[in-house]
N, C-alpha and C positions, 0 to 999 in steps of 0.2 A: 504494500500500500504506500502510495506517495502522498506526502503533504505538500500543498501549494506553498511556495516560498514568497510569492509576490514579485518575483524577479523576472518574469517572462511567461510565455505560454506553457501549458502543461497538458498532458493527456493521461487519462486513466483507462487502461484496458479492462474488460470485464474479468479477465483472469487475475488482475491485480487488485480489483475492488474488494475491500474488506467487508465483513458482514457484521451487522449490529445485533444487539440482544433481542430485538423484536422480529428478526428475519429480514431486515432491510439490507440492501447492498449499497455501500457508499460509493458514489460515482465522483465526478469532478467536484472539487471544493475550492473556492476562493476565500479571500479574507472577509467578504460580505455576503456571499450566497453559496449554497451547496446543493448538490443534487443527490437523490437516493432513488433506488429502484426497489419496488416490491414485486417480486416475480413469483407467480404461482401460489399466491397466498390462499390457504384453504378457507372454506366457508367457516364462519364463526358468528356468534351472536353479539360480539363486541366486548370490549373491556370496559371498566368503569370510565366515565367521562373524566377527562383531565385537561387542564389548561397548560399551554406551553408558552415560553417567553420568546418564541420566534413565529414569524408569519410563514404559512405554508400555501403554496400553489401547486396543484397537481393535475395530472392528465391520465385518464383511463385508456390503457392500450387494449386490454381484453378483460372479460368478466364483468361482474356487477357488484356494486357496494352501496351501502346506505350510510351517509354522513349524518350523524345524529348530534344535535346541539340543543340542549334544553328540551323543549316540546317539539322542535322542528326536525324533520328528516328530509334530506335531499337524496333522491335516487340517482346514482351515478352509473353510466353505461359507457361502452366504448365510444371514444370521441368526445366525451364530456370532460370539462375541466372545472376546477373549483378553487376557492380561496378560503382559508381559515385565518382570520386575523390573530395576531399574538394576544394571549390572555383569554381567549374564548374556550370555555369547556366544551369538549366534543369527544366523540368516539366513532369508529368505523365498524359497521357490521358487514361482513363479506357474504354476499348473497350467492355469488357464483365465483369459482376460483378466479382470483384477481391478479392482473399484472398492471401496475401503474407506476408512473414516475412523478416525483415531487421535487420541488425546489424550496429550500428554507432560507430565510434571512432573518437574523444572522444564521450562519451555519448551525444546524441542529446538533451536530456531533462535537462541537466545541464546548468547553466548560461544563460538560455533563448534562447538557440540555436534552439529550436524546435518550435518557434513561427510561426504562419501562415504567408505566404508571404504578403507583403503590397500591 
């Protein structure tokens, strides 16, 4: 796994991408934004809602999910994208095996921000 130094362009190959504790693959990461891949995530009813101190934007490649925040639920299907502002409690229910890519700002994996919810 390569950390971005801020001194030029960088490339992360899928074979070099590290894996996080929730099954995410860490893709390219800069000093202000990072990407991660959720590949083949199995169906689930979701974890407890949690608020994160980073903003997330995502895009569904395949499968289906439900983004739940409070009383609201957004159905996500291939081609859909979404935004979760920093500080908003939410969870994802995987309705059909999911592959999606997300960008987080600031990078989720820095400073322990990407720890699984308690």
